[in-house]
PDB file of N, CA, C and O in Angstrom:
ATOM      1  N   MET A   1      69.013 -76.649  93.815  1.00  0.00           N
ATOM      2  CA  MET A   1      69.324 -77.192  92.538  1.00  0.00           C
ATOM      3  C   MET A   1      70.536 -77.722  92.311  1.00  0.00           C
ATOM      4  O   MET A   1      71.249 -77.185  91.463  1.00  0.00           O
ATOM      5  N   ALA A   2      71.008 -78.895  93.035  1.00  0.00           N
ATOM      6  CA  ALA A   2      72.388 -79.624  93.085  1.00  0.00           C
ATOM      7  C   ALA A   2      72.940 -80.552  92.110  1.00  0.00           C
ATOM      8  O   ALA A   2      73.197 -81.681  92.528  1.00  0.00           O
ATOM      9  N   GLY A   3      73.172 -80.285  90.879  1.00  0.00           N
ATOM     10  CA  GLY A   3      73.704 -81.339  89.962  1.00  0.00           C
ATOM     11  C   GLY A   3      72.277 -81.768  89.149  1.00  0.00           C
ATOM     12  O   GLY A   3      72.437 -81.644  87.935  1.00  0.00           O
ATOM     13  N   GLU A   4      71.583 -82.011  89.339  1.00  0.00           N
ATOM     14  CA  GLU A   4      70.554 -82.495  88.294  1.00  0.00           C
ATOM     15  C   GLU A   4      69.019 -81.596  88.914  1.00  0.00           C
ATOM     16  O   GLU A   4      68.794 -81.175  90.049  1.00  0.00           O
ATOM     17  N   ILE A   5      68.117 -81.531  87.609  1.00  0.00           N
ATOM     18  CA  ILE A   5      66.728 -80.958  87.824  1.00  0.00           C
ATOM     19  C   ILE A   5      65.713 -81.944  88.014  1.00  0.00           C
ATOM     20  O   ILE A   5      65.351 -82.648  87.071  1.00  0.00           O
ATOM     21  N   GLY A   6      65.188 -82.058  89.243  1.00  0.00           N
ATOM     22  CA  GLY A   6      64.022 -82.925  89.543  1.00  0.00           C
ATOM     23  C   GLY A   6      62.741 -82.877  89.041  1.00  0.00           C
ATOM     24  O   GLY A   6      62.684 -81.734  88.587  1.00  0.00           O
ATOM     25  N   LYS A   7      61.802 -83.342  88.862  1.00  0.00           N
ATOM     26  CA  LYS A   7      60.459 -83.441  88.362  1.00  0.00           C
ATOM     27  C   LYS A   7      59.642 -81.902  89.044  1.00  0.00           C
ATOM     28  O   LYS A   7      59.184 -80.955  88.406  1.00  0.00           O
ATOM     29  N   PHE A   8      59.679 -82.085  90.339  1.00  0.00           N
ATOM     30  CA  PHE A   8      59.272 -80.914  90.875  1.00  0.00           C
ATOM     31  C   PHE A   8      59.692 -79.527  90.348  1.00  0.00           C
ATOM     32  O   PHE A   8      58.854 -78.686  90.024  1.00  0.00           O
ATOM     33  N   GLN A   9      61.236 -79.287  90.263  1.00  0.00           N
ATOM     34  CA  GLN A   9      61.676 -77.999  90.022  1.00  0.00           C
ATOM     35  C   GLN A   9      61.429 -77.886  88.500  1.00  0.00           C
ATOM     36  O   GLN A   9      61.326 -76.781  87.967  1.00  0.00           O
ATOM     37  N   LEU A  10      61.337 -79.032  87.815  1.00  0.00           N
ATOM     38  CA  LEU A  10      61.458 -78.737  86.180  1.00  0.00           C
ATOM     39  C   LEU A  10      60.163 -77.768  86.219  1.00  0.00           C
ATOM     40  O   LEU A  10      60.089 -76.603  85.828  1.00  0.00           O
ATOM     41  N   GLU A  11      58.863 -78.822  86.978  1.00  0.00           N
ATOM     42  CA  GLU A  11      57.530 -78.434  86.622  1.00  0.00           C
ATOM     43  C   GLU A  11      57.581 -76.829  87.105  1.00  0.00           C
ATOM     44  O   GLU A  11      57.103 -75.937  86.404  1.00  0.00           O
ATOM     45  N   LEU A  12      58.253 -76.575  88.453  1.00  0.00           N
ATOM     46  CA  LEU A  12      58.289 -75.154  89.034  1.00  0.00           C
ATOM     47  C   LEU A  12      59.073 -74.024  87.891  1.00  0.00           C
ATOM     48  O   LEU A  12      58.598 -72.901  87.726  1.00  0.00           O
ATOM     49  N   LEU A  13      59.906 -74.336  87.394  1.00  0.00           N
ATOM     50  CA  LEU A  13      60.499 -73.985  86.203  1.00  0.00           C
ATOM     51  C   LEU A  13      59.760 -73.485  85.341  1.00  0.00           C
ATOM     52  O   LEU A  13      59.633 -72.263  85.255  1.00  0.00           O
ATOM     53  N   GLN A  14      59.080 -74.403  84.475  1.00  0.00           N
ATOM     54  CA  GLN A  14      58.027 -74.113  83.480  1.00  0.00           C
ATOM     55  C   GLN A  14      57.011 -73.224  83.846  1.00  0.00           C
ATOM     56  O   GLN A  14      56.700 -72.264  83.141  1.00  0.00           O
ATOM     57  N   LYS A  15      56.318 -73.575  85.232  1.00  0.00           N
ATOM     58  CA  LYS A  15      55.061 -72.276  85.600  1.00  0.00           C
ATOM     59  C   LYS A  15      55.578 -71.152  85.537  1.00  0.00           C
ATOM     60  O   LYS A  15      55.013 -70.249  84.921  1.00  0.00           O
ATOM     61  N   LEU A  16      57.103 -70.920  86.344  1.00  0.00           N
ATOM     62  CA  LEU A  16      57.265 -69.549  86.531  1.00  0.00           C
ATOM     63  C   LEU A  16      57.458 -68.639  84.837  1.00  0.00           C
ATOM     64  O   LEU A  16      57.183 -67.513  84.423  1.00  0.00           O
ATOM     65  N   ALA A  17      58.113 -69.956  84.231  1.00  0.00           N
ATOM     66  CA  ALA A  17      58.444 -68.989  82.864  1.00  0.00           C
ATOM     67  C   ALA A  17      57.079 -69.184  82.090  1.00  0.00           C
ATOM     68  O   ALA A  17      57.120 -68.644  80.985  1.00  0.00           O
ATOM     69  N   GLN A  18      55.837 -69.834  82.386  1.00  0.00           N
ATOM     70  CA  GLN A  18      54.479 -69.593  82.003  1.00  0.00           C
ATOM     71  C   GLN A  18      54.041 -67.965  82.624  1.00  0.00           C
ATOM     72  O   GLN A  18      53.627 -66.947  82.068  1.00  0.00           O
ATOM     73  N   LYS A  19      54.287 -68.229  83.698  1.00  0.00           N
ATOM     74  CA  LYS A  19      53.325 -66.811  84.433  1.00  0.00           C
ATOM     75  C   LYS A  19      54.323 -65.642  84.001  1.00  0.00           C
ATOM     76  O   LYS A  19      53.940 -64.478  84.115  1.00  0.00           O
ATOM     77  N   TYR A  20      55.438 -65.895  83.569  1.00  0.00           N
ATOM     78  CA  TYR A  20      56.410 -64.337  83.898  1.00  0.00           C
ATOM     79  C   TYR A  20      57.053 -64.416  82.223  1.00  0.00           C
ATOM     80  O   TYR A  20      58.230 -64.142  81.987  1.00  0.00           O
ATOM     81  N   SER A  21      56.240 -64.761  81.335  1.00  0.00           N
ATOM     82  CA  SER A  21      56.674 -64.953  79.849  1.00  0.00           C
ATOM     83  C   SER A  21      57.330 -63.478  79.139  1.00  0.00           C
ATOM     84  O   SER A  21      58.234 -63.253  78.335  1.00  0.00           O
ATOM     85  N   LYS A  22      56.568 -62.816  79.735  1.00  0.00           N
ATOM     86  CA  LYS A  22      56.731 -61.093  79.360  1.00  0.00           C
ATOM     87  C   LYS A  22      58.167 -60.584  79.697  1.00  0.00           C
ATOM     88  O   LYS A  22      58.794 -59.735  79.064  1.00  0.00           O
ATOM     89  N   LYS A  23      58.589 -61.288  80.857  1.00  0.00           N
ATOM     90  CA  LYS A  23      59.940 -60.861  82.027  1.00  0.00           C
ATOM     91  C   LYS A  23      61.216 -61.831  81.351  1.00  0.00           C
ATOM     92  O   LYS A  23      60.998 -62.982  80.975  1.00  0.00           O
ATOM     93  N   ALA A  24      62.395 -61.264  81.273  1.00  0.00           N
ATOM     94  CA  ALA A  24      63.455 -61.832  81.370  1.00  0.00           C
ATOM     95  C   ALA A  24      63.774 -62.485  82.966  1.00  0.00           C
ATOM     96  O   ALA A  24      63.630 -61.998  84.087  1.00  0.00           O
ATOM     97  N   PHE A  25      64.227 -63.693  82.531  1.00  0.00           N
ATOM     98  CA  PHE A  25      64.988 -64.799  83.329  1.00  0.00           C
ATOM     99  C   PHE A  25      66.409 -64.698  83.420  1.00  0.00           C
ATOM    100  O   PHE A  25      66.994 -64.594  82.343  1.00  0.00           O
ATOM    101  N   ILE A  26      67.251 -64.705  84.697  1.00  0.00           N
ATOM    102  CA  ILE A  26      68.497 -64.380  84.647  1.00  0.00           C
ATOM    103  C   ILE A  26      68.900 -65.451  85.354  1.00  0.00           C
ATOM    104  O   ILE A  26      68.476 -65.666  86.490  1.00  0.00           O
ATOM    105  N   ILE A  27      69.781 -66.243  84.730  1.00  0.00           N
ATOM    106  CA  ILE A  27      70.629 -67.354  85.069  1.00  0.00           C
ATOM    107  C   ILE A  27      72.004 -66.954  85.870  1.00  0.00           C
ATOM    108  O   ILE A  27      73.087 -66.531  85.465  1.00  0.00           O
ATOM    109  N   ALA A  28      71.616 -67.197  86.887  1.00  0.00           N
ATOM    110  CA  ALA A  28      73.107 -66.972  87.842  1.00  0.00           C
ATOM    111  C   ALA A  28      73.750 -67.697  88.660  1.00  0.00           C
ATOM    112  O   ALA A  28      73.853 -67.445  89.861  1.00  0.00           O
ATOM    113  N   LEU A  29      74.278 -68.734  88.045  1.00  0.00           N
ATOM    114  CA  LEU A  29      74.830 -69.721  88.689  1.00  0.00           C
ATOM    115  C   LEU A  29      76.432 -69.625  89.034  1.00  0.00           C
ATOM    116  O   LEU A  29      77.153 -68.848  88.408  1.00  0.00           O
ATOM    117  N   ASP A  30      76.979 -70.545  90.169  1.00  0.00           N
ATOM    118  CA  ASP A  30      78.591 -70.659  90.062  1.00  0.00           C
ATOM    119  C   ASP A  30      79.073 -70.422  88.964  1.00  0.00           C
ATOM    120  O   ASP A  30      78.460 -70.881  88.000  1.00  0.00           O
ATOM    121  N   ASN A  31      80.285 -69.656  88.719  1.00  0.00           N
ATOM    122  CA  ASN A  31      81.425 -70.041  87.753  1.00  0.00           C
ATOM    123  C   ASN A  31      82.359 -70.896  87.694  1.00  0.00           C
ATOM    124  O   ASN A  31      83.487 -70.532  87.363  1.00  0.00           O
ATOM    125  N   ASP A  32      82.056 -72.347  88.035  1.00  0.00           N
ATOM    126  CA  ASP A  32      82.689 -73.713  87.640  1.00  0.00           C
ATOM    127  C   ASP A  32      81.566 -74.582  86.751  1.00  0.00           C
ATOM    128  O   ASP A  32      80.414 -74.330  86.395  1.00  0.00           O
ATOM    129  N   THR A  33      82.581 -75.884  86.539  1.00  0.00           N
ATOM    130  CA  THR A  33      81.975 -76.392  85.470  1.00  0.00           C
ATOM    131  C   THR A  33      80.423 -77.093  85.876  1.00  0.00           C
ATOM    132  O   THR A  33      79.645 -77.491  85.010  1.00  0.00           O
ATOM    133  N   ALA A  34      80.161 -77.153  87.267  1.00  0.00           N
ATOM    134  CA  ALA A  34      78.721 -77.713  87.635  1.00  0.00           C
ATOM    135  C   ALA A  34      77.956 -76.282  87.353  1.00  0.00           C
ATOM    136  O   ALA A  34      76.837 -76.465  86.874  1.00  0.00           O
ATOM    137  N   GLY A  35      78.214 -75.266  87.491  1.00  0.00           N
ATOM    138  CA  GLY A  35      77.133 -74.164  87.441  1.00  0.00           C
ATOM    139  C   GLY A  35      77.005 -74.110  85.880  1.00  0.00           C
ATOM    140  O   GLY A  35      75.851 -74.158  85.455  1.00  0.00           O
ATOM    141  N   GLU A  36      77.889 -74.028  85.079  1.00  0.00           N
ATOM    142  CA  GLU A  36      77.996 -74.073  83.378  1.00  0.00           C
ATOM    143  C   GLU A  36      77.222 -75.340  83.067  1.00  0.00           C
ATOM    144  O   GLU A  36      76.783 -75.407  81.919  1.00  0.00           O
ATOM    145  N   LYS A  37      77.042 -76.077  83.657  1.00  0.00           N
ATOM    146  CA  LYS A  37      76.254 -77.441  83.096  1.00  0.00           C
ATOM    147  C   LYS A  37      74.972 -77.285  83.470  1.00  0.00           C
ATOM    148  O   LYS A  37      74.090 -77.679  82.707  1.00  0.00           O
ATOM    149  N   MET A  38      74.679 -76.749  84.578  1.00  0.00           N
ATOM    150  CA  MET A  38      73.169 -76.282  85.209  1.00  0.00           C
ATOM    151  C   MET A  38      72.460 -75.537  84.486  1.00  0.00           C
ATOM    152  O   MET A  38      71.305 -75.713  84.101  1.00  0.00           O
ATOM    153  N   THR A  39      73.596 -74.169  84.187  1.00  0.00           N
ATOM    154  CA  THR A  39      72.842 -73.158  83.375  1.00  0.00           C
ATOM    155  C   THR A  39      72.827 -73.677  81.882  1.00  0.00           C
ATOM    156  O   THR A  39      72.364 -72.890  81.057  1.00  0.00           O
ATOM    157  N   GLU A  40      73.242 -74.813  81.466  1.00  0.00           N
ATOM    158  CA  GLU A  40      72.815 -75.073  80.390  1.00  0.00           C
ATOM    159  C   GLU A  40      71.785 -75.808  80.373  1.00  0.00           C
ATOM    160  O   GLU A  40      71.019 -75.546  79.446  1.00  0.00           O
ATOM    161  N   LYS A  41      71.435 -76.741  81.140  1.00  0.00           N
ATOM    162  CA  LYS A  41      70.202 -77.221  81.436  1.00  0.00           C
ATOM    163  C   LYS A  41      68.920 -76.599  81.444  1.00  0.00           C
ATOM    164  O   LYS A  41      67.921 -77.078  80.908  1.00  0.00           O
ATOM    165  N   ILE A  42      68.991 -75.083  82.316  1.00  0.00           N
ATOM    166  CA  ILE A  42      68.134 -74.566  82.873  1.00  0.00           C
ATOM    167  C   ILE A  42      67.832 -73.872  81.358  1.00  0.00           C
ATOM    168  O   ILE A  42      66.755 -74.011  80.778  1.00  0.00           O
ATOM    169  N   TYR A  43      68.755 -73.249  80.925  1.00  0.00           N
ATOM    170  CA  TYR A  43      68.249 -72.346  79.412  1.00  0.00           C
ATOM    171  C   TYR A  43      67.796 -73.326  78.394  1.00  0.00           C
ATOM    172  O   TYR A  43      66.799 -72.972  77.765  1.00  0.00           O
ATOM    173  N   ASN A  44      68.351 -74.581  78.066  1.00  0.00           N
ATOM    174  CA  ASN A  44      67.288 -75.334  77.189  1.00  0.00           C
ATOM    175  C   ASN A  44      65.833 -75.776  77.492  1.00  0.00           C
ATOM    176  O   ASN A  44      64.959 -76.168  76.720  1.00  0.00           O
ATOM    177  N   ILE A  45      65.824 -75.617  78.717  1.00  0.00           N
ATOM    178  CA  ILE A  45      64.332 -75.937  79.327  1.00  0.00           C
ATOM    179  C   ILE A  45      63.568 -74.565  78.863  1.00  0.00           C
ATOM    180  O   ILE A  45      62.626 -74.506  78.073  1.00  0.00           O
ATOM    181  N   LEU A  46      64.121 -73.609  79.460  1.00  0.00           N
ATOM    182  CA  LEU A  46      63.296 -72.278  79.015  1.00  0.00           C
ATOM    183  C   LEU A  46      63.334 -71.271  77.768  1.00  0.00           C
ATOM    184  O   LEU A  46      62.680 -70.232  77.671  1.00  0.00           O
ATOM    185  N   LYS A  47      64.208 -71.779  76.868  1.00  0.00           N
ATOM    186  CA  LYS A  47      64.716 -71.018  75.863  1.00  0.00           C
ATOM    187  C   LYS A  47      63.433 -70.599  74.864  1.00  0.00           C
ATOM    188  O   LYS A  47      63.353 -69.514  74.288  1.00  0.00           O
ATOM    189  N   ASN A  48      62.708 -71.392  74.800  1.00  0.00           N
ATOM    190  CA  ASN A  48      61.515 -71.080  73.814  1.00  0.00           C
ATOM    191  C   ASN A  48      60.126 -70.469  74.724  1.00  0.00           C
ATOM    192  O   ASN A  48      59.081 -70.093  74.193  1.00  0.00           O
ATOM    193  N   LEU A  49      60.402 -70.477  76.209  1.00  0.00           N
ATOM    194  CA  LEU A  49      59.366 -69.887  76.894  1.00  0.00           C
ATOM    195  C   LEU A  49      59.607 -68.495  77.289  1.00  0.00           C
ATOM    196  O   LEU A  49      58.669 -67.710  77.431  1.00  0.00           O
ATOM    197  N   VAL A  50      60.844 -68.156  77.473  1.00  0.00           N
ATOM    198  CA  VAL A  50      61.278 -66.687  78.090  1.00  0.00           C
ATOM    199  C   VAL A  50      62.275 -66.021  77.428  1.00  0.00           C
ATOM    200  O   VAL A  50      62.954 -66.686  76.644  1.00  0.00           O
ATOM    201  N   LYS A  51      62.516 -64.852  77.568  1.00  0.00           N
ATOM    202  CA  LYS A  51      63.751 -64.161  77.355  1.00  0.00           C
ATOM    203  C   LYS A  51      64.440 -64.659  78.383  1.00  0.00           C
ATOM    204  O   LYS A  51      63.916 -64.716  79.495  1.00  0.00           O
ATOM    205  N   ILE A  52      65.746 -65.102  78.155  1.00  0.00           N
ATOM    206  CA  ILE A  52      66.972 -65.525  78.862  1.00  0.00           C
ATOM    207  C   ILE A  52      68.264 -64.786  79.222  1.00  0.00           C
ATOM    208  O   ILE A  52      68.877 -64.731  78.156  1.00  0.00           O
ATOM    209  N   GLU A  53      69.059 -64.136  80.254  1.00  0.00           N
ATOM    210  CA  GLU A  53      70.143 -63.535  80.419  1.00  0.00           C
ATOM    211  C   GLU A  53      70.986 -64.748  81.237  1.00  0.00           C
ATOM    212  O   GLU A  53      70.510 -65.315  82.220  1.00  0.00           O
ATOM    213  N   ILE A  54      72.009 -64.986  80.803  1.00  0.00           N
ATOM    214  CA  ILE A  54      73.071 -65.762  81.385  1.00  0.00           C
ATOM    215  C   ILE A  54      74.214 -64.830  82.057  1.00  0.00           C
ATOM    216  O   ILE A  54      74.743 -63.980  81.341  1.00  0.00           O
ATOM    217  N   LYS A  55      74.598 -64.960  83.366  1.00  0.00           N
ATOM    218  CA  LYS A  55      75.507 -64.064  83.919  1.00  0.00           C
ATOM    219  C   LYS A  55      76.328 -65.051  84.775  1.00  0.00           C
ATOM    220  O   LYS A  55      75.815 -65.833  85.575  1.00  0.00           O
ATOM    221  N   PHE A  56      77.585 -64.948  84.547  1.00  0.00           N
ATOM    222  CA  PHE A  56      78.617 -65.397  85.871  1.00  0.00           C
ATOM    223  C   PHE A  56      79.462 -64.409  86.066  1.00  0.00           C
ATOM    224  O   PHE A  56      79.716 -63.553  85.218  1.00  0.00           O
ATOM    225  N   PRO A  57      79.988 -64.472  87.292  1.00  0.00           N
ATOM    226  CA  PRO A  57      80.794 -63.586  88.384  1.00  0.00           C
ATOM    227  C   PRO A  57      82.041 -63.726  87.602  1.00  0.00           C
ATOM    228  O   PRO A  57      82.713 -64.743  87.773  1.00  0.00           O
ATOM    229  N   GLU A  58      82.461 -62.742  86.692  1.00  0.00           N
ATOM    230  CA  GLU A  58      83.645 -62.885  86.236  1.00  0.00           C
ATOM    231  C   GLU A  58      84.969 -62.748  87.214  1.00  0.00           C
ATOM    232  O   GLU A  58      85.265 -61.683  87.755  1.00  0.00           O
ATOM    233  N   LYS A  59      85.849 -64.167  87.392  1.00  0.00           N
ATOM    234  CA  LYS A  59      87.152 -63.501  88.298  1.00  0.00           C
ATOM    235  C   LYS A  59      86.577 -64.224  89.508  1.00  0.00           C
ATOM    236  O   LYS A  59      87.404 -64.562  90.355  1.00  0.00           O
ATOM    237  N   TYR A  60      85.243 -64.532  89.743  1.00  0.00           N
ATOM    238  CA  TYR A  60      84.959 -65.225  91.203  1.00  0.00           C
ATOM    239  C   TYR A  60      84.337 -66.591  90.933  1.00  0.00           C
ATOM    240  O   TYR A  60      83.879 -66.822  89.813  1.00  0.00           O
ATOM    241  N   LYS A  61      84.292 -67.595  91.992  1.00  0.00           N
ATOM    242  CA  LYS A  61      84.073 -68.679  91.866  1.00  0.00           C
ATOM    243  C   LYS A  61      81.995 -68.741  92.031  1.00  0.00           C
ATOM    244  O   LYS A  61      81.256 -69.581  91.516  1.00  0.00           O
ATOM    245  N   ASP A  62      81.637 -67.679  92.812  1.00  0.00           N
ATOM    246  CA  ASP A  62      80.234 -67.660  92.717  1.00  0.00           C
ATOM    247  C   ASP A  62      79.456 -66.305  93.213  1.00  0.00           C
ATOM    248  O   ASP A  62      80.173 -65.537  93.854  1.00  0.00           O
ATOM    249  N   TRP A  63      78.357 -65.976  93.053  1.00  0.00           N
ATOM    250  CA  TRP A  63      77.742 -64.704  93.299  1.00  0.00           C
ATOM    251  C   TRP A  63      78.232 -63.913  94.891  1.00  0.00           C
ATOM    252  O   TRP A  63      78.462 -62.724  95.111  1.00  0.00           O
ATOM    253  N   ASN A  64      78.277 -65.209  95.914  1.00  0.00           N
ATOM    254  CA  ASN A  64      78.639 -64.763  97.044  1.00  0.00           C
ATOM    255  C   ASN A  64      79.976 -64.139  97.108  1.00  0.00           C
ATOM    256  O   ASN A  64      80.273 -63.063  97.627  1.00  0.00           O
ATOM    257  N   ASP A  65      80.802 -65.062  96.444  1.00  0.00           N
ATOM    258  CA  ASP A  65      82.296 -64.618  96.615  1.00  0.00           C
ATOM    259  C   ASP A  65      82.582 -63.404  96.128  1.00  0.00           C
ATOM    260  O   ASP A  65      83.526 -62.721  96.524  1.00  0.00           O
ATOM    261  N   TYR A  66      81.603 -63.007  95.050  1.00  0.00           N
ATOM    262  CA  TYR A  66      82.028 -61.348  94.267  1.00  0.00           C
ATOM    263  C   TYR A  66      81.419 -60.334  95.289  1.00  0.00           C
ATOM    264  O   TYR A  66      81.929 -59.239  95.524  1.00  0.00           O
ATOM    265  N   ILE A  67      80.046 -60.903  95.993  1.00  0.00           N
ATOM    266  CA  ILE A  67      79.538 -59.780  97.042  1.00  0.00           C
ATOM    267  C   ILE A  67      80.646 -59.612  98.098  1.00  0.00           C
ATOM    268  O   ILE A  67      80.984 -58.517  98.549  1.00  0.00           O
ATOM    269  N   GLU A  68      81.242 -60.930  98.491  1.00  0.00           N
ATOM    270  CA  GLU A  68      82.063 -60.211  99.705  1.00  0.00           C
ATOM    271  C   GLU A  68      83.364 -59.693  99.409  1.00  0.00           C
ATOM    272  O   GLU A  68      83.909 -58.989 100.259  1.00  0.00           O
ATOM    273  N   LYS A  69      83.889 -59.918  98.423  1.00  0.00           N
ATOM    274  CA  LYS A  69      84.886 -59.335  97.993  1.00  0.00           C
ATOM    275  C   LYS A  69      84.705 -57.458  97.426  1.00  0.00           C
ATOM    276  O   LYS A  69      85.603 -56.632  97.264  1.00  0.00           O
ATOM    277  N   ASN A  70      83.277 -57.309  97.255  1.00  0.00           N
ATOM    278  CA  ASN A  70      83.301 -56.052  96.416  1.00  0.00           C
ATOM    279  C   ASN A  70      82.357 -55.484  97.405  1.00  0.00           C
ATOM    280  O   ASN A  70      81.367 -54.952  96.903  1.00  0.00           O
ATOM    281  N   LYS A  71      82.434 -55.476  98.645  1.00  0.00           N
ATOM    282  CA  LYS A  71      81.606 -54.662  99.769  1.00  0.00           C
ATOM    283  C   LYS A  71      82.577 -53.227 100.012  1.00  0.00           C
ATOM    284  O   LYS A  71      82.223 -52.373 100.825  1.00  0.00           O
TER     285      LYS A  71
END
């Protein structure tokens, strides 16, 4: 999902939320402005459907950077 959530992605998120409504969704996107904006968009779509946890890789740009530097 780069920048915007399309109709297909929105429908997919909503279907997944309905299917897994008793589970927690973890939103773990990049630790930058674009990642924060997309996290907020996804949160607003799902907040009334499932429990949500938001995770950002502190001190790192993204989760791959975190993994590479913590091997």
